[in-house]
C-alpha positions, 0 to 999 in steps of 0.5 A, a space after each residue: 449192935 442192935 441199937 446201931 442197927 435200929 438207928 440205921 433202919 430208922 435213918 433209912 426210913 426217914 431218908 425214904 420219906 416214910 417217917 417225919 422227923 418227929 416220928 423218926 425220933 420216937 421210933 429211935 427211942 422206942 428201939 432203945 426202950 425195947 431193949 431196956 424195958 425198965 419202964 414197962 409197968 409205968 403206963 400203956 405205952 410200954 406194953 404196946 411198945 413190946 408188941 412191936 419190933 419196928 414202928 410205922 407212922 400209925 404205930 407211933 401216933 397210936 403210942 403218942 396218944 397213949 402217953 399221958 406225959 406223966 414224966 415218970 419214965 423220963 425221971 426213971 430213965 438211965 439214958 435220959 439227957 445228958 446221956 448220949 442216947 438222949 432218951 426223953 419219951 414224954 418230949 418225943 411223944 408230945 411233939 408227935 401228938 401235936 402233929 397228930 392234932 394238926 394232921 388229923 384235924 378237919 379241915 387240916 388248915 384250921 388245925 395247923 393255924 390253931 396249933 401255932 396260935 391257939 391262945 391268940 386265936 381263942 381270945 381273939 375269936 371270943 373277943 370278936 364274938 362278944 363285941 358283935 353281940 354287945 353291938 347288937 344289944 347296943 343297936 337294939 337299945 337293950 345294952 344299958 338298962 335298969 329294967 329287970 330283963 330275962 335272957 330271952 328278952 335280950 336274945 330270943 330263943 330261936 335266935 340263940 338256936 340259930 347262932 349256936 346250932 351251926 357252931 355245935 354241929 360243925 364242931 361235932 362233924 369236925 371232931 368226928 371226921 378227925 377221929 374217924 381218920 385216926 381210928 382207921 389208921 391205928 386199927 390195922 396197927 393194933 391187930 385189927 380186932 373189933 372192939 369188945 365189951 370188956 375192952 370198951 369197959 376197961 378203956 372207958 374206966 381208964 379214960 374217966 379215971 385218968 389212970 395213967 396220970 398216977 405215974 404207974 405207982 399211984 403217987 402221981 405225975 412229975 411236973 416241975 421236978 422229980 417229985 410226985 404229985 396228984 395235982 395234974 390228975 385232980 386239976 384235970 378231973 375238976 376241969 373235965 367233970 365240971 365241963 360235963 356238969 355244965 353240958 348236962 345243965 344245958 341238956 336238961 335245960 333244953 329238955 325242960 324247954 322243949 318237953 315241958 315248956 319251962 322257959 329259962 332262966 331257972 333258979 335254985 334248986 332247979 336241976 339246971 341251976 344246980 348242975 351249972 353252978 357246980 360245973 362252973 365252980 369245978 371248971 373255975 378251980 380246975 382251969 386255974 390249977 391247970 394253968 398254974 401247972 402248965 406254967 411250972 412244967 419242966 421244959 424237958 417234959 416237952 409241953 412247949 410246942 403244945 402250950 399255945 393250944 393248951 393255954 387257949 383251951 384253958 383260957 376259954 374254959 376259965 372265961 366260960 366258967 367265970 362269966 357264967 358264974 358272974 352272969 348268975 350273980 348279975 341277975 336283976 342288975 344292969 350288968 346282965 345284958 353286957 355279961 350275957 353277951 360276953 358269956 355267949 361270945 366266949 361259949 361260942 368261941 369255945 365250941 368253934 375251937 373244940 376240934 382244934 384245941 386240947 379237947 380233941 386231945 381227949 378224944 384221940 387219947 380215948 380212941 388210943 386207949 380203946 385200941 390198946 384195950 383191944 390189942 392187949 387181949 390179942 396173942 403177942 405174935 412176937 413171943 417175947 413176953 407181955 407184961 400187960 
């Protein structure tokens, strides 16, 4: 009777326009999961669920971004398809996450466009920008040359700054606007308590370690079947920390240029070169792993709707790392100008699409983990027990 009553309540909410179809499906499944609680120790979603009897839109988007789509609950659930209850939490949460990225994107129209055509848009933008830079070199007569040329002989430093600074600032602004709106919506839904140092420390640890990609037992995720594997966690770590190393290389190079007057390009064993090489290699292997895992993913895990934005981001990261490493190897050859133009075009496309691709997913997930770390430290007003 409780399940039927819950379904009736959510049906009325949907009829009144309070929830979208994807949100209503998550609410329906959470009502049933709340009566079972078998998966309560798997990840942060289920302890957060037990603090709620009903699920408003903000609650649903909060929990959807807590979900790491490890698949553990799907394979453990007695009500999963083909059962009549059709409980598939990873799939339902993935659909809402896709809605989150589009709804909170700034500007919203760009988020919707990328959600539908992420891979095509990413590659087309990279191609157009690279072609523009190649044409610039051709006009200047520096595209085909046998002379040893430095980067700044091809593209002056101030020109590169004028090209990349607006793109970087726009991406930062768009991400900040999106996550600000998300944070403002989920904060009242998660007790409204302010962020504390213990909560910040815990959430940072969980985000950097990708704690909830361990399946709740340390053995890893399910991917193409019900076998456990740490492959997704390792591929994510290689990609994420590779990206951070490359960003650190750029930051150190900027410090070298403006603070010490040391002009690029740099050679081994300089810190920018070491960080960039390590980061490029990590990203290369990480993105290949993510691409392979993405293609092998079981359709019931619900990644189908996110594939365009997933593959678009993976493709740009892979091409960035590959072109960067090839550029390093091409020093002193006639291939340098063309590879530099291609690399810069890809990097510019990567940063231009950051607010709308899978990178934004990491920002929203971190925000959700921060609110979970705050909420779990507050008294459970339902008095129904809290395993967190």
